[in-house]
Structure formats: structure tokens, C-alpha cells
C-alpha positions as CSV (number, residue, x, y, z in Angstrom):
1,M,0.2,-0.1,-0.2
2,A,1.3,3.3,-1.1
3,A,2.1,6.2,1.9
4,R,-0.8,8.8,2.0
5,K,0.5,12.1,0.5
6,K,1.5,14.7,3.0
7,I,-0.5,18.1,2.3
8,A,0.3,21.2,4.0
9,I,-2.2,24.0,4.2
10,V,-0.9,27.2,5.2
11,G,-4.1,29.2,6.2
12,A,-7.4,28.2,7.3
13,N,-10.0,30.8,6.3
14,F,-12.2,30.0,3.3
15,A,-9.7,28.8,0.7
16,G,-7.8,26.9,3.2
17,L,-10.8,25.2,4.8
18,T,-12.5,24.3,1.9
19,T,-9.2,22.9,0.2
20,A,-8.9,21.0,3.4
21,L,-12.4,19.9,3.6
22,R,-12.6,18.7,-0.1
23,L,-9.4,16.3,0.5
24,S,-10.2,12.8,1.6
25,K,-8.8,10.9,4.4
26,R,-6.7,9.1,1.9
27,H,-4.4,12.2,2.3
28,S,-2.4,13.1,5.4
29,V,-3.6,16.8,5.6
30,T,-2.3,19.3,8.1
31,V,-3.5,23.0,8.3
32,F,-1.7,25.6,9.7
33,D,-3.2,28.9,11.0
34,P,-2.1,31.1,14.1
35,A,-5.8,31.7,15.2
36,Q,-7.8,29.0,16.9
37,D,-11.2,29.9,15.1
38,F,-12.5,30.8,11.9
39,E,-14.7,33.9,11.6
40,F,-17.4,33.8,9.0
41,L,-16.7,37.0,7.4
42,P,-19.9,37.5,5.2
43,N,-21.9,38.6,8.4
44,I,-19.4,40.9,10.1
45,H,-21.0,43.7,9.1
46,E,-23.9,42.6,11.4
47,L,-21.8,43.1,14.4
48,V,-22.0,46.9,14.0
49,S,-25.5,47.3,14.7
50,G,-25.5,44.2,17.3
51,V,-28.0,41.8,15.1
52,K,-24.8,39.2,15.5
53,S,-22.5,38.5,18.2
54,P,-18.8,37.3,17.9
55,E,-19.5,33.9,19.1
56,T,-22.4,33.3,16.4
57,L,-19.6,34.2,14.0
58,R,-16.9,31.9,15.0
59,L,-16.2,28.0,14.4
60,S,-13.5,25.9,15.9
61,R,-10.9,25.2,13.1
62,R,-9.7,22.2,15.3
63,R,-13.4,20.8,15.2
64,L,-13.8,21.2,11.6
65,L,-10.8,19.6,10.5
66,Q,-11.1,17.0,12.7
67,R,-14.4,15.9,11.7
68,A,-13.1,15.5,7.9
69,G,-10.0,13.4,9.7
70,H,-7.3,16.0,9.2
71,R,-5.0,17.6,11.6
72,F,-4.8,21.3,12.6
73,V,-1.6,23.0,14.1
74,R,-2.5,26.4,15.6
75,S,0.8,28.2,14.7
76,A,2.2,30.7,11.8
77,V,4.2,29.5,9.2
78,E,7.7,31.3,9.3
79,S,9.2,29.7,6.5
80,L,8.8,27.5,3.5
81,D,11.3,25.3,1.4
82,P,9.5,23.9,-1.6
83,R,12.3,22.3,-2.9
84,A,13.3,20.3,0.5
85,G,9.2,20.2,1.0
86,T,9.5,21.5,4.5
87,L,8.4,24.2,6.6
88,T,8.9,25.8,9.7
89,T,6.3,27.2,12.0
90,A,6.6,30.0,14.6
91,S,7.6,27.9,17.4
92,G,10.4,26.3,15.3
93,R,8.7,22.9,14.4
94,R,9.8,21.5,11.3
95,L,7.6,19.3,8.9
96,G,7.4,17.6,5.7
97,F,5.2,17.8,2.9
98,D,4.7,16.6,-0.5
99,V,1.9,19.4,-1.6
100,C,1.9,22.6,-0.2
101,V,-1.1,25.3,-0.6
102,L,-0.9,28.7,0.2
103,A,-4.1,30.4,1.3
104,A,-2.7,32.8,3.9
105,G,-5.5,35.5,2.9
106,G,-5.3,39.4,2.4
107,V,-4.3,42.5,4.0
108,N,-5.7,45.8,4.7
109,N,-5.2,48.5,2.2
110,T,-6.0,52.0,3.1
111,F,-5.3,53.4,-0.7
112,G,-2.9,56.1,0.6
113,V,-6.2,57.7,2.2
114,Q,-4.6,60.3,4.9
115,G,-5.3,59.6,8.3
116,V,-6.8,56.3,8.0
117,E,-3.9,54.6,9.8
118,K,-4.1,56.8,12.7
119,F,-8.2,57.5,13.2
120,A,-10.0,54.3,11.3
121,M,-11.0,51.5,12.7
122,P,-10.1,48.3,10.9
123,F,-12.8,46.2,9.3
124,K,-11.3,43.0,8.9
125,S,-12.4,40.3,11.7
126,V,-15.0,39.7,14.2
127,A,-13.2,41.4,16.9
128,D,-12.7,44.6,14.4
129,C,-16.5,45.0,13.6
130,A,-17.5,44.4,17.7
131,A,-15.2,47.1,18.4
132,I,-16.6,49.5,15.7
133,G,-20.2,48.6,17.0
134,K,-19.3,49.3,20.6
135,R,-17.9,52.5,19.8
136,L,-20.9,53.7,17.6
137,R,-23.1,52.7,20.6
138,S,-21.1,54.7,22.9
139,L,-21.0,57.8,20.4
140,T,-24.8,57.5,19.4
141,G,-25.6,57.1,23.0
142,S,-24.3,60.6,24.0
143,G,-27.2,62.5,22.3
144,G,-25.0,64.6,20.6
145,Q,-24.5,65.1,16.8
146,I,-21.8,62.8,15.2
147,S,-20.2,62.2,12.0
148,I,-18.9,58.9,10.8
149,V,-16.8,58.4,7.6
150,I,-16.5,55.1,6.0
151,V,-13.4,54.7,3.8
152,G,-14.3,52.5,1.0
153,G,-17.3,52.2,-0.8
154,G,-17.2,48.6,-2.1
155,L,-19.4,45.5,-0.5
156,E,-17.8,45.9,3.2
157,G,-18.2,49.5,3.3
158,V,-21.9,49.6,1.9
159,E,-22.8,46.8,4.5
160,A,-21.2,48.8,7.1
161,L,-23.2,51.8,6.4
162,G,-26.7,49.6,6.4
163,E,-25.7,48.6,9.9
164,I,-25.3,52.1,11.3
165,P,-28.2,53.0,13.8
166,L,-30.0,56.4,12.7
167,D,-32.3,58.0,14.9
168,S,-35.8,59.2,13.6
169,D,-34.8,63.0,13.4
170,S,-31.6,62.0,11.2
171,D,-31.3,64.0,8.0
172,I,-30.9,60.8,6.3
173,N,-34.0,59.5,7.3
174,K,-36.1,62.6,6.2
175,G,-34.6,62.3,2.8
176,E,-32.7,65.4,3.2
177,N,-29.2,64.0,2.0
178,K,-26.8,66.8,2.2
């Protein structure tokens, strides 16, 4: 009987988990990610308004992968040597592989908008959006007029805008967009 191919997957978000879950137990699959939980990001904008809570958008990566018969290593991968077929984790652990899938995810891009790095709150994770929601609730609870700027008019920006609570006296609710 031939040895099972060793497949390393770096990153356990949508791409990494989908790849792992589509591989059968005929493969020896190990998935690496520094975070314990998978975050269901398509609904993170609902944390801004409080429609969802952080715990409803988090799933244990270890549990998801164990159900499929695979292994989860909670660690960042620090280096990769494709010729030798090895990777090294942040803790110094070295593991071999026959195939390596890189699904490490994306990074925030401010597109050079001045002040974003210093003043804006990131919108990339469950924790980020929960913090935005908490901050908005504290601002709207103060009773005074507030201004909110959303940097980015893509899907996430529009979804976040739709979650911002407006009172009935708001110019936007009166149709008096200025």
C-alpha cells in the first residue's frame, strides 16, 4: 500500500478550509493557522448594529478539520522550503510535505487615504467589527450630533453603512441628504 501524500495547507480561512475539507482521508492533511477560530466574515457587518454577536460568527478550526479526519496546527508558518518539501512554524517546529497549498489571506489596504492609519478602525475581523459596533453605540448614546466616515465604498463599506443606527430625526431618514 502506498504512503498517504502529506499535504500542508497554510491558512485556514475560506480557501484553506475548503481545500482541506475537499480532500479525503486518503491524504495526510495538516492545516496551519495562528488563530484558533474560523470567522465567518460575510456577516461581520452585522456586528456593527448588534444583530449578530461575535460567538455566532466563530467556529473551531480544530473541530471542523478533525471531523474530516485532518490535523490542525495552531501556529503561523515562518518559512517554507518548496525544494526540500519542508516548512517551519513560528515555534520552530519543522514538518515535511509532498504538496503545500498557500492560502494565507489578504491584508488591509488604505489606498493612501491620509489619516486612515491613525484615525480609522479596521474592518477585517469579528473583533474589529465588534469594536466598531461598541464605539458606535457609545457615540450614539451620547445624544449629540456625530459624523461618521466610511473609507471604502465597496461591498464591506456599503454593508457597514447599512448597519449604522440612525435615529428618526436624522437628515438621512428625512430624505434630506446633504
